[in-house]
C-alpha positions in Angstrom: 52.9 67.0 8.6 53.7 69.9 6.5 51.8 72.1 4.0 53.1 73.7 0.9 51.6 77.1 0.3 52.5 79.1 -2.8 53.1 82.8 -2.4 52.4 85.2 -5.3 54.4 88.4 -5.9 52.2 90.9 -8.0 53.7 93.5 -10.4 51.5 95.9 -12.4 53.6 96.3 -15.5 51.7 95.5 -18.6 49.5 98.6 -18.6 52.6 100.6 -17.9 53.6 99.6 -21.4 50.2 99.7 -23.1 49.1 103.2 -22.2 45.5 102.5 -21.1 44.3 105.2 -18.8 43.2 104.3 -15.2 43.9 100.6 -15.7 46.1 98.1 -13.9 47.4 94.7 -14.8 49.1 92.3 -12.4 50.9 89.1 -12.9 52.2 86.3 -10.6 55.9 86.7 -10.2 57.0 83.7 -8.2 56.1 80.9 -5.8 56.9 81.3 -2.1 58.4 78.2 -0.6 57.7 78.5 3.1 55.6 75.8 4.5 53.2 78.1 6.1 54.0 81.7 5.2 51.9 83.5 2.7 52.3 87.0 1.4 51.4 89.4 -1.4 53.8 91.9 -2.7 52.4 94.5 -5.0 54.4 96.9 -7.2 52.2 99.4 -9.0 54.1 101.0 -11.8 52.9 104.4 -13.1 50.9 103.4 -16.2 52.0 106.5 -18.1 55.7 106.1 -17.7 56.3 106.0 -21.4 54.1 109.0 -22.2 55.9 111.0 -19.5 59.2 110.1 -21.0 58.2 111.6 -24.4 56.4 114.5 -22.8 52.9 113.5 -23.5 49.8 112.9 -21.3 48.7 109.4 -20.7 45.2 110.2 -21.9 44.9 111.9 -25.3 42.9 115.1 -25.3 39.7 115.1 -27.5 41.6 116.1 -30.7 45.1 114.9 -29.8 45.3 112.3 -32.5 47.4 114.2 -34.9 50.8 112.9 -35.9 53.8 114.8 -37.3 52.3 115.4 -40.8 48.9 116.6 -39.4 49.8 119.0 -36.7 49.4 122.0 -39.0 45.8 121.0 -39.8 44.6 120.3 -36.3 46.2 122.8 -34.0 42.9 124.7 -33.9 40.4 122.0 -35.0 37.2 123.2 -36.7 34.4 121.1 -38.0 33.5 121.5 -41.7 30.3 123.4 -42.4 27.4 121.7 -44.3 28.0 121.8 -48.1 27.5 119.4 -51.0 29.5 116.2 -50.7 31.9 114.9 -53.3 32.6 111.2 -54.0 35.3 111.0 -51.3 33.0 112.4 -48.7 30.3 110.0 -49.6 32.7 107.0 -49.5 33.8 108.0 -46.0 30.3 108.3 -44.7 29.3 104.9 -46.2 32.4 103.3 -44.6 31.4 104.7 -41.2 27.8 103.6 -41.6 29.0 100.1 -42.5 31.1 100.1 -39.4 28.1 100.9 -37.3 25.9 98.3 -39.0 28.5 95.6 -38.3 28.2 96.3 -34.6 25.8 94.1 -32.6 25.7 96.2 -29.4 26.3 99.9 -28.6 25.3 99.7 -24.9 25.6 103.4 -24.1 24.2 104.7 -27.4 27.6 106.3 -28.2 26.9 106.1 -32.0 23.3 107.3 -31.9 24.0 110.3 -34.1 25.7 108.1 -36.8 22.8 108.2 -39.2 22.2 108.8 -42.9 20.0 111.7 -42.0 22.8 113.3 -40.1 25.4 112.6 -42.8 25.9 116.4 -43.5 27.2 116.7 -40.0 29.6 113.7 -40.1 32.3 115.8 -38.5 30.2 116.2 -35.4 29.5 112.4 -35.1 30.8 111.1 -31.8 34.4 110.0 -32.1 34.9 111.3 -35.6 37.5 114.0 -36.5 37.8 115.6 -39.9 40.6 117.5 -41.7 40.2 121.2 -41.2 37.8 122.8 -43.6 36.6 119.5 -45.1 34.4 116.5 -44.4 37.2 114.0 -44.9 37.6 111.7 -41.9 41.2 111.5 -40.6 40.6 110.1 -37.1 38.2 107.7 -35.4 38.5 107.6 -31.6 36.0 105.3 -29.8 37.8 103.7 -26.9 36.1 102.1 -23.9 32.5 102.3 -25.1 31.6 98.6 -24.7 31.0 98.2 -28.5 30.4 94.6 -29.6 30.6 93.0 -33.1 33.1 92.8 -35.9 35.2 95.5 -37.4 33.8 96.4 -40.9 36.4 96.0 -43.7 34.9 99.1 -45.3 37.0 101.2 -42.9 39.8 100.4 -45.2 38.3 102.9 -47.7 38.9 105.9 -45.4 41.8 107.0 -47.6 42.9 109.9 -45.4 42.5 108.1 -42.0 45.6 108.7 -39.9 44.4 107.5 -36.5 42.1 104.6 -35.5 41.5 103.9 -31.8 38.9 101.2 -31.0 40.6 100.0 -27.9 38.9 98.7 -24.7 35.7 97.4 -26.4 34.4 93.9 -27.0 35.1 93.7 -30.7 35.4 90.2 -32.2 36.5 88.6 -35.4 39.6 89.4 -37.4 41.5 92.5 -38.1 40.5 93.4 -41.7 43.2 93.0 -44.3 41.7 96.0 -46.0 43.4 98.2 -43.4 46.5 97.8 -45.6 44.9 100.4 -48.0 45.1 103.1 -45.3 48.2 104.8 -46.7 48.0 107.7 -44.3 47.5 105.6 -41.2 50.0 106.6 -38.5 48.3 105.2 -35.3 46.4 101.9 -34.9 45.0 101.0 -31.5 42.8 97.9 -31.3 44.1 96.8 -27.9 41.8 95.3 -25.2 39.3 93.6 -27.4 38.4 90.0 -28.3 40.0 89.9 -31.7 41.3 86.7 -33.1 43.0 85.4 -36.2 46.3 86.6 -37.7 47.9 90.0 -37.8 47.4 91.1 -41.4 50.6 91.3 -43.4 49.0 94.0 -45.4 49.6 96.4 -42.5 53.2 96.7 -43.8 51.7 98.7 -46.7 50.9 101.5 -44.2 54.4 102.9 -44.3 53.5 105.9 -42.2 52.6 103.8 -39.2 54.2 105.1 -36.0 52.2 103.2 -33.5 50.6 99.7 -33.5 48.7 98.6 -30.4 47.1 95.2 -30.5 47.7 94.0 -26.9 45.2 91.9 -24.9 43.4 90.1 -27.7 43.4 86.5 -28.9 45.6 86.9 -32.0 47.5 83.9 -33.3 50.3 83.3 -35.7 53.7 85.0 -35.8 54.8 88.6 -35.8 54.9 89.5 -39.5 58.5 89.8 -40.7 57.2 92.4 -43.1 56.9 94.9 -40.2 60.5 95.5 -40.8 59.4 97.8 -43.7 57.8 100.2 -41.3 60.8 102.5 -40.8 58.7 105.2 -39.1 57.4 102.8 -36.5 58.0 104.0 -32.9 55.7 101.6 -30.9 54.8 98.0 -31.4 52.6 96.6 -28.6 51.4 93.0 -29.0 51.3 91.8 -25.3 48.9 89.2 -24.0 47.9 87.4 -27.2 48.6 83.9 -28.5 51.4 84.7 -30.9 54.0 82.1 -31.6 57.2 81.8 -33.6 60.3 83.9 -33.1 61.0 87.6 -32.9 61.7 88.8 -36.5 65.2 90.0 -37.0 63.8 92.4 -39.6 62.5 94.6 -36.8 66.1 95.9 -36.6 65.2 97.9 -39.8 62.7 99.9 -37.7 65.3 102.3 -36.6 62.8 104.7 -35.1 61.4 102.1 -32.8 61.2 103.2 -29.1 58.9 100.6 -27.6 58.8 96.8 -28.4 56.2 95.2 -26.1 55.5 91.6 -26.9 55.2 90.0 -23.5 52.8 87.2 -22.5 52.6 85.3 -25.8 54.1 82.0 -26.8 57.2 83.3 -28.6 60.2 81.0 -28.9 63.8 81.2 -30.1 66.5 83.8 -29.1 66.3 87.5 -28.6 67.8 88.8 -31.9 71.2 90.5 -31.3 70.4 92.9 -34.1 68.0 94.7 -31.9 71.2 96.3 -30.6 71.3 98.3 -33.8 68.1 100.2 -32.8 69.9 102.9 -30.8 66.8 104.8 -29.7 65.1 101.8 -28.1 63.6 102.7 -24.7 61.4 99.8 -23.7 61.8 96.0 -24.3 58.9 94.1 -22.7 59.4 90.3 -23.5 58.1 88.9 -20.3 56.1 85.6 -20.1 57.2 83.9 -23.3 59.4 80.8 -24.0 62.4 82.7 -25.3 65.7 80.9 -25.1 69.3 81.5 -25.7 71.5 84.2 -24.2 70.7 87.9 -23.5 72.4 89.7 -26.4 75.4 91.8 -25.1 74.6 94.1 -28.1 71.7 95.6 -26.1 74.4 97.5 -24.2 74.5 99.7 -27.3 70.9 100.8 -26.8 71.9 103.6 -24.4 68.3 105.0 -24.3 66.9 101.8 -22.7 65.2 102.5 -19.5 62.9 99.5 -19.2 63.9 95.8 -19.8 61.6 93.0 -18.8 62.8 89.5 -19.9 61.4 87.6 -16.9 59.5 84.3 -17.0 61.3 82.9 -20.1 63.9 80.2 -20.6 66.9 82.5 -21.1 70.2 81.0 -20.2 73.9 82.0 -20.0 75.4 84.9 -18.2 73.9 88.3 -17.5 75.8 90.4 -20.0 78.3 92.8 -18.3 77.5 95.2 -21.2 74.2 96.0 -19.6 76.2 98.0 -17.1 76.7 100.7 -19.8 72.9 101.5 -19.8 73.0 104.7 -17.7 69.3 105.4 -18.3 68.1 102.0 -17.2 65.6 102.3 -14.4 63.8 98.9 -14.5 65.5 95.5 -15.0 63.4 92.3 -14.7 65.3 89.1 -15.4 63.7 86.8 -12.8 62.4 83.3 -13.5 64.8 82.2 -16.3 67.7 79.8 -16.4 70.5 82.4 -16.1 73.8 81.2 -14.6 77.2 82.3 -13.3 77.6 85.4 -11.2 75.9 88.8 -11.1 78.1 91.2 -13.1 79.5 93.9 -10.8 79.1 96.3 -13.8 75.4 96.6 -13.0 76.6 98.9 -10.3 77.2 101.4 -13.1 73.5 101.7 -14.0 73.2 104.8 -11.9 69.5 105.3 -12.7 68.4 101.8 -11.7 65.4 101.8 -9.4 64.2 98.2 -9.6 66.4 95.1 -10.1 64.8 91.6 -10.1 67.1 88.6 -10.7 65.4 85.9 -8.6 64.4 82.4 -9.5 67.4 81.6 -11.6 68.7 78.4 -10.1 72.2 78.5 -11.5 72.8 82.1 -10.5 75.6 82.0 -8.0 78.4 84.0 -6.3 78.1 86.9 -4.0 76.0 90.1 -4.1 78.4 92.6 -5.8 79.5 95.3 -3.3 79.3 97.7 -6.4 75.5 97.7 -5.9 76.3 100.4 -3.3 76.6 102.8 -6.2 72.9 102.3 -7.0 71.7 105.3 -5.0 68.3 105.4 -6.8 67.7 101.7 -6.1 64.4 101.2 -4.3 63.8 97.4 -4.9 66.3 94.6 -5.0 65.0 91.1 -5.4 67.2 88.0 -5.8 64.7 85.5 -4.4 65.4 81.8 -4.7 65.7 79.2 -5.7 69.1 80.7 -6.5 72.6 79.9 -5.2 73.7 83.3 -4.1 76.2 82.8 -1.2 78.5 84.8 1.0 77.6 87.7 3.1 75.2 90.6 2.6 77.7 93.4 1.7 77.7 96.1 4.3 78.0 98.6 1.5 74.3 98.0 0.7 73.6 100.5 3.4 74.6 103.2 0.8 71.5 102.4 -1.2 69.7 105.1 0.8 66.4 104.7 -1.2 66.1 101.0 -0.8 62.6 100.0 0.5 62.4 96.4 -0.6 65.2 93.9 0.0 64.3 90.3 -1.0 67.1 87.7 -0.9 65.0 84.7 0.3 65.9 81.1 -0.4 69.6 81.4 -1.2 72.7 80.3 0.6 73.6 83.6 2.3 75.6 83.3 5.4 76.8 85.4 8.3 74.9 87.8 10.4 72.8 90.8 9.4 75.1 93.8 8.6 74.3 96.8 10.8 74.1 99.1 7.8 70.8 97.3 6.8 69.1 98.8 9.8 69.7 102.3 8.6 67.7 101.8 5.4 64.1 103.0 4.9 63.0 99.4 4.4 59.3 98.5 4.2 60.1 94.9 3.2 63.0 92.7 4.4 62.9 89.1 3.4 65.8 86.8 4.1 63.9 83.6 4.8 65.5 80.3 3.8 69.2 81.1 4.1 72.0 80.1 6.4 72.3 83.2 8.4 73.4 83.1 12.0 74.0 85.3 15.1 71.7 87.2 17.3 69.0 89.6 16.2 70.4 93.0 17.3 68.4 95.6 19.2 69.0 98.1 16.4 66.4 96.1 14.4 64.0 98.6 16.1 65.4 101.3 13.8 63.4 99.8 10.9 60.5 102.0 11.8 58.8 101.8 8.3 59.0 98.0 7.9 55.7 96.3 7.3 57.0 92.9 6.2 59.9 91.2 8.1 60.7 87.6 7.1 63.7 86.1 8.8 62.5 82.5 9.1 64.3 79.3 8.1 67.7 80.5 9.1 69.9 79.7 12.2 69.4 82.9 14.2 69.9 82.3 17.9 69.4 84.1 21.2 66.3 86.0 22.4 63.8 88.0 20.5 65.0 91.6 21.0 62.6 93.8 22.9 63.1 96.5 20.2 61.2 94.4 17.7 58.0 95.2 19.6 58.5 98.9 18.6 58.0 98.1 14.9 54.4 99.4 15.0 53.9 99.3 11.2 54.5 95.5 11.0 51.8 93.4 9.4 53.9 90.3 8.8 56.6 88.9 11.2 58.2 85.5 10.6 61.0 84.3 12.9 60.0 80.6 12.6 62.4 77.7 12.1 65.5 79.2 13.7 67.3 78.5 17.0 65.8 81.3 19.0 65.1 80.7 22.7 63.9 82.4 25.8 60.5 84.0 26.4 58.3 85.6 23.8 58.2 89.3 24.8 55.0 90.4 26.5 55.2 93.7 24.6 54.6 91.9 21.4 51.0 93.0 22.0 52.2 96.5 20.9 52.2 95.3 17.3 48.7 96.4 16.7 48.8 96.1 12.9 50.2 92.6 12.9 48.2 90.2 10.7 50.6 87.2 10.5 52.9 86.0 13.2 55.2 83.0 12.8 57.3 81.9 15.8 57.2 78.2 15.2 60.0 75.6 15.3 62.3 77.3 17.8 63.3 76.7 21.4 60.9 79.2 23.1 59.9 78.4 26.7 57.6 79.8 29.3 54.0 80.6 28.4 52.0 82.2 25.7 52.0 86.0 26.4 48.8 87.1 28.0 48.7 90.2 25.9 48.5 88.2 22.7 44.7 88.8 22.6 45.4 92.5 22.0 46.5 91.8 18.4 43.1 92.3 17.1 44.3 92.3 13.4 46.0 88.9 13.7 44.9 86.4 11.2 47.6 83.7 11.4 49.5 82.7 14.5 52.0 79.8 14.4 53.8 78.8 17.6 54.1 75.1 17.1 57.1 73.0 17.8 58.5 74.9 20.8 58.7 74.2 24.5 55.8 76.4 25.5 54.0 75.3 28.7 51.1 76.4 30.8 47.5 76.9 29.8 46.0 78.5 26.6 45.5 82.1 27.8 41.9 83.4 28.0 42.9 86.5 26.1 43.1 84.5 22.9 39.4 85.1 22.6 40.2 88.6 21.6 41.6 87.5 18.3 38.3 87.9 16.5 39.9 87.9 13.0 42.1 84.8 13.6 41.9 82.3 10.8 44.8 79.9 11.6 46.0 79.0 15.0 48.7 76.4 15.3 50.2 75.9 18.8 50.8 72.1 18.4 53.8 70.2 19.6 54.4 72.0 22.8 53.8 71.2 26.5 50.5 73.1 26.9 48.3 71.8 29.8 44.8 72.3 31.1 41.5 72.3 29.2 40.8 73.9 25.8 39.0 77.1 26.9 35.4 77.3 25.8 35.9 81.0 24.8 38.0 79.9 21.9 34.7 79.6 20.1 34.6 83.4 20.0 37.3 83.3 17.3 34.5 82.8 14.8 36.7 83.3 11.7 38.9 80.3 12.6 39.7 78.0 9.6 42.5 76.0 11.0 42.9 75.1 14.7 45.8 72.8 15.6 46.3 72.0 19.3 47.7 68.5 18.7 50.6 66.9 20.5 50.3 68.7 23.8 49.1 67.7 27.3 45.6 69.2 27.1 42.8 67.6 29.1 39.1 68.0 29.6 36.5 68.0 26.9 36.3 69.4 23.4 34.4 72.7 23.8 31.0 72.7 22.1 31.6 76.4 21.3 33.8 75.3 18.4 30.5 74.9 16.6 30.4 78.7 16.3 33.5 78.6 14.0 31.5 78.2 10.8 34.6 78.6 8.6 36.5 75.8 10.2 38.2 73.5 7.7 40.8 71.7 9.8 40.3 70.8 13.5 43.3 68.9 14.8 43.2 67.9 18.4 45.0 64.6 18.3 47.6 63.2 20.8 46.4 64.9 23.9 44.5 63.6 27.0 41.0 64.8 26.0 38.0 63.0 27.3 34.2 63.0 26.7 32.6 62.8 23.3 33.0 64.8 20.1 30.4 67.6 20.5 27.4 67.4 18.2 27.7 71.2 17.6 30.5 70.4 15.1 27.8 69.5 12.7 27.3 73.3 12.3 30.8 73.6 10.8 29.5 72.9 7.4 32.8 73.2 5.5 34.8 71.1 8.0 37.2 68.9 6.0 39.6 67.4 8.5 38.8 66.2 12.0 41.7 64.5 13.8 41.1 63.5 17.4 43.1 60.2 17.5 45.2 59.2 20.5 43.1 60.7 23.2 40.7 59.3 25.9 37.5 60.2 24.1 34.5 58.0 24.4 30.8 57.7 23.6 28.8 57.0 20.5 30.0 58.5 17.2 26.6 59.1 15.7 26.9 62.9 16.1 26.1 64.2 12.5 29.4 64.8 10.7 29.2 67.5 8.0 29.0 66.4 4.4 32.2 68.3 3.6 34.4 65.8 5.6 37.5 64.5 3.8 39.4 63.1 6.7 38.1 61.6 10.0 40.8 60.1 12.1 39.8 59.0 15.6 41.8 55.9 16.3 43.1 54.9 19.7 40.2 56.2 21.8 37.3 54.5 23.6 34.4 55.1 21.2 31.6 52.5 21.1 28.5 51.7 19.2 28.2 51.3 15.4 30.0 53.2 12.7 28.4 56.6 12.4 25.5 56.6 9.9 26.0 60.3 9.2 29.0 59.4 7.1 26.7 58.3 4.4 26.5 61.9 3.1 30.3 62.4 3.3 30.8 61.7 -0.3 34.2 63.5 -0.4 35.7 61.3 2.4 39.2 60.2 1.6 40.4 58.8 5.0 38.4 57.0 7.6 40.4 55.7 10.5 38.4 54.5 13.5 40.8 51.6 14.5 41.6 50.7 18.1 38.2 51.6 19.6 35.3 49.5 20.9 33.0 49.7 17.9 30.5 47.0 17.3 28.0 46.0 14.6 28.6 45.3 10.9 30.5 47.1 8.2 27.6 49.4 6.9 26.7 49.1 3.3 27.0 52.9 2.8 30.8 52.6 3.0 30.7 51.2 -0.6 29.2 54.5 -1.8 32.1 56.6 -0.6 33.9 56.5 -3.9 36.7 59.0 -2.8 38.0 56.7 0.0 41.7 56.1 -0.1 42.1 54.7 3.4 39.5 52.6 5.3 41.0 51.5 8.7 38.6 50.0 11.3 40.9 47.3 12.7 41.1 46.4 16.4 37.4 46.8 17.1 34.5 44.4 17.8 32.9 44.4 14.3 31.2 41.3 13.0 29.4 40.2 9.9 30.7 39.8 6.4 32.7 42.1 4.2 30.2 43.9 1.9 30.5 42.4 -1.6 30.3 46.0 -3.1 33.4 47.1 -1.2 35.2 46.7 -4.5 33.2 49.8 -5.7 35.9 51.8 -3.8 38.2 52.0 -6.8 40.5 54.6 -5.2 41.1 52.6 -2.1 44.8 52.0 -1.2 44.6 50.9 2.4 42.0 48.5 3.7 42.6 47.5 7.3 40.0 45.3 9.0 42.4 43.4 11.2 41.5 42.0 14.6 37.7 42.0 14.5 35.1 39.2 14.3 34.4 39.5 10.6 33.3 36.3 8.9 32.3 35.0 5.5 34.3 35.0 2.3 36.7 37.5 0.8 35.0 39.2 -2.2 35.9 37.5 -5.4 36.0 40.5 -7.7 39.0 42.2 -6.2 40.3 43.2 -9.6 37.9 46.2 -9.4 40.1 47.8 -6.8 42.0 50.1 -9.1 43.9 51.8 -6.3 45.7 48.5 -5.7 46.5 48.1 -9.4 47.9 51.5 -10.6 51.6 51.8 -10.0 52.0 55.3 -8.6 54.9 57.5 -8.0 56.9 57.2 -4.8 57.2 61.0 -4.7 54.9 63.4 -3.0 52.4 64.7 -5.5 48.8 66.0 -5.8 47.8 62.3 -5.5 49.4 62.1 -2.0 47.1 62.0 1.0 48.9 64.1 3.6 47.6 62.4 6.7 49.0 60.4 9.6 48.0 56.8 9.7 49.1 54.0 12.1 49.6 50.5 10.7 50.2 47.5 12.9 52.3 44.7 11.3 52.7 41.5 13.3 52.1 43.4 16.5 54.4 46.3 15.7 53.0 49.7 15.1 54.3 52.0 12.3 53.2 55.5 11.6 52.9 56.8 8.0 53.0 60.6 8.0 51.5 60.6 4.5 49.9 58.1 2.2 51.5 57.9 -1.2 49.9 56.3 -4.2 52.4 53.4 -3.6 51.3 52.9 0.0 49.0 50.0 -0.7 48.0 47.7 2.2 45.4 45.0 2.5 45.1 43.6 6.0 42.2 41.2 6.8 44.1 39.3 9.5 42.8 38.0 12.8 39.2 37.6 11.8 36.9 34.6 11.1 37.1 34.6 7.3 36.4 31.3 5.4 36.6 30.0 1.9 39.4 30.2 -0.5 41.7 33.1 -1.3 40.3 34.4 -4.6 42.4 34.2 -7.7 41.5 37.8 -8.5 43.9 38.9 -5.7 46.7 38.5 -8.2 45.2 41.5 -10.2 46.2 43.9 -7.4 49.5 44.4 -9.1 50.8 47.3 -7.0 50.0 45.8 -3.6 52.8 46.0 -1.1 51.5 44.5 2.1 49.1 41.6 2.2 48.1 40.0 5.5 45.4 37.3 5.6 46.8 35.5 8.7 44.8 34.1 11.6 41.6 33.3 9.7 40.0 30.0 8.6 40.9 30.2 4.9 41.3 27.0 3.0 42.3 25.8 -0.4 45.5 26.5 -2.2 47.7 29.5 -2.2 46.8 31.3 -5.5 49.6 31.2 -8.1 48.4 34.6 -9.2 50.1 36.1 -6.2 53.3 35.7 -8.2 52.0 38.5 -10.5 52.3 41.2 -7.7 55.8 42.3 -8.4 55.6 45.1 -5.8 54.7 42.7 -2.9 57.0 43.3 0.1 55.1 41.4 2.9 53.0 38.3 2.5 51.5 36.8 5.6 49.1 33.8 5.2 50.0 32.1 8.5 47.5 30.3 10.8 44.9 29.2 8.2 43.9 25.8 6.7 45.7 26.2 3.4 46.8 23.1 1.5 48.9 22.1 -1.5 52.3 23.5 -2.5 53.7 26.9 -2.3 53.5 28.3 -5.9 57.0 28.2 -7.5 56.5 31.7 -9.1 56.5 33.3 -5.7 60.2 33.0 -5.8 60.2 35.7 -8.5 58.9 38.3 -6.1 62.2 40.1 -5.9 60.8 42.8 -3.4 59.4 40.3 -0.9 61.1 40.9 2.4 58.7 39.1 4.7 56.9 35.8 4.2 55.0 33.7 6.7 53.0 30.6 5.7 53.4 28.8 9.0 50.7 26.9 10.8 48.9 25.7 7.7 48.6 22.2 5.9 51.0 22.9 3.1 53.1 20.2 1.4 55.8 19.9 -1.1 59.1 21.5 -1.9 59.7 25.1 -0.8 60.6 27.3 -3.8 64.4 28.1 -3.9 66.5 31.1 -4.8 66.1 34.9 -4.8 64.2 36.2 -1.7 63.3 32.7 -0.5 66.9 32.2 0.4 66.6 34.9 3.0 63.7 33.3 5.0 64.3 31.0 7.9 62.4 28.0 9.2 59.9 30.1 11.2 58.3 31.2 7.9 57.4 27.6 7.1 57.0 25.8 10.4 54.0 23.7 11.5 52.8 22.6 8.1 51.9 19.1 6.9 54.9 18.1 4.8 56.9 21.1 3.5 60.5 20.3 2.7 63.6 21.8 1.3 65.7 24.7 2.6 65.5 26.0 5.3 63.6 22.9 6.4 65.1 19.4 5.9 65.7 18.2 2.4 62.9 16.4 0.7 64.8 13.1 0.0 65.6 12.2 3.6 63.8 9.5 5.6 60.9 10.2 7.8 63.0 9.3 10.8 65.5 11.9 9.9 62.7 14.4 9.4 61.3 13.7 12.8 64.8 14.1 14.3 65.2 17.5 12.5 61.8 18.5 13.8 62.8 17.7 17.4 66.0 19.6 16.9 63.9 22.6 15.7 61.8 22.4 18.8 64.9 22.1 21.0 66.3 25.2 19.3 63.1 27.2 19.7 64.8 30.1 21.3 67.0 30.5 18.2 63.9 30.4 16.0 62.2 33.2 18.0 65.4 35.2 17.9 65.4 34.8 14.1 61.7 35.9 14.0 62.5 39.2 15.8 65.5 39.8 13.6 63.2 39.4 10.6 60.7 41.8 12.1 63.4 44.4 12.5 64.4 44.0 8.9 60.7 44.4 7.9 60.5 47.5 10.0 63.4 49.0 8.0 61.9 47.9 4.7 58.5 49.5 5.5 60.2 52.6 6.7 62.2 52.9 3.5 59.2 52.0 1.3 56.8 54.5 2.9 59.0 57.5 3.3 
């Protein structure tokens, strides 16, 4: 049984490009494919990178709104004195008052002095700036005030307005088209609002625009091609909207453009190669779109580029070697695309490169270029999979003396770890999911700054080096799924900061270190699938923050210590498949956060403690294959999704507390000593996929409303004392009708279940939508087989044998094209075998023996593979493999005697058939 846990890699980049003071924005970079390892990587880029590049502060000073043509007027700003107003002054004031009137909320009273009575002092209004010596408004700066409402179109009449900043508010509605009348407008910042609609084309009339910031809104439509007329434009920031269409090639006319930030929209099409004509480009932020085509080699002409983010698109082709000419490039993000071929060695010429992310490009192949050794400023190198990077880690990588993050996980890298790696100031080293071999060297202890060390899912061998216990900064250590052996070092207790420890699926022996309880920060501890023996140490009670403990599939002995209940943060406890004995500790009821309690396949005795009812979010309780006993009426929590307790010695009736478990998906209480009837509340558990209570002592009839369980896929009532008729309205069982996928999916129930077929036991490790089984065999059912059974069109195994059913075999069974096993033996069925059963091309097992059938056996297809045992002991069946129908009775009797005389051959055929069935089921259910 395996779990898939996604791992997120967080990068704060958007605000780095949108110049919002004291803000951060993170995005999910990639999934992490380990079955149990979870981690968070966070890169926090300095949010004023661009402003530092051009020598400005990230936060404008109170009057720092002037652009090139206004600097002479505002170097020593003064407010105009009161005097009579001309028409232009009046128009400006009316526009401002209209803006305030359109607002629906000013939570901090920021515009309290915007009044008609105070109009003579308009230049002292909060956020208003006037041209020196006049009352003419040239700038409005009202960021982050929580203003709500629409933007008044009357602002378009502020004829001298050069700067408008309404960012970080809650403004709604559209951007007024009247803004196109602002001929002096140089800076427009409406970012971080709730604006919708299209970007007005009229903005192209504002030919003095140097900066347009509309990021983080809900704008739709395309980027106006008319923006190409804005030849003075330096910054165009449109990230995090709902823009569509392609990137306009006309932007190449904006020869002053420095920053083009259009990430996280729905843009399509190629990256225009003509952008390479904008020689002063510094930032290209296109991340999180659906761009396609190749990365233009012409971008190599933009020698001022220092930031490129094309990640999370559909770009294909090669990484252009021409990017190697970008000497100023510091950040290159190309991950999560469809890039192919090899990594160009020319990237080693980008001498300023600090961060290089190329991961999640499935067709990216070849070796890591040794030329990367020239990247002396490189601090983060990430080529995480799925990729096809192969070969060795170049020893020259040790020359990257500033490298703190090396992530090459899930590739095909081979060989051993180069010694040069251990001389780097690494804080993160992730090589999980490769083909690396060799021993872990003692010099691993030189990584004194490492906090995240992930070497799992390789083929490393030998012992864990003692030096690894000196890495005192470690918070994450994964050595799982290797070929490591020997003892787990006792000094592992020195790793006081360790939060996640994965040592599973190796060949470790001896016992769990006694000092493990000193790891007081530990949250996840995985040691399953080893050869660990001895008891569970008492020190484990010191792991007070422990959330997941999996030490299953070992040779642990002795009782489950009662003090394990002191790990009150436990969410998952898996002690299954060991040799534990004794009782289940009642103290587990203290673990109020417990979701999965897996104790199956041990030698536990006693009852399930009633204290588990206090675990109010418990979802999975698996205690099957133990020696447990007692009554099951213990008060299961309503949160239960899986209860599997088969192969124990429980007695009494089915637990009444399950009536409140409305999310229950699997109930397997088979192979116990349960008595009583099938309770009617079962029919109200509408999420049930599996109901298995076979091999008990149940009696009474099948509840007629059992067909309310429309998601049911497995119904196993075999070997009980159930009587009465089979419900007639079987067509309501939708779970047996929908043809699901044979692949693992969100509709798959990831739980073990044992199915017994003709006395042979098979274990399904998960229940797919296609695992459909109806087994009512070995009961006392009477009446006819309902015609509605033919509506269960995705049924694979049907066993109604060893009952007292009568009437004819329904011809509707021929409609179940997925049927692989049909067992109707040992009943009182009459009539002929329906001819259309010969069209069941997937049927691999058939048994209609010991009935009262007559007539010709259908010929051809699968029926040609069945021998006489499938049809024996009937009234008058004839035809292959039985004697032909036109021979005399005497000859038939002779043939019958010959069949009896050759009984040992018949039984041999039967076992061969069962072996074939076993293979068929194994293939069908895996």
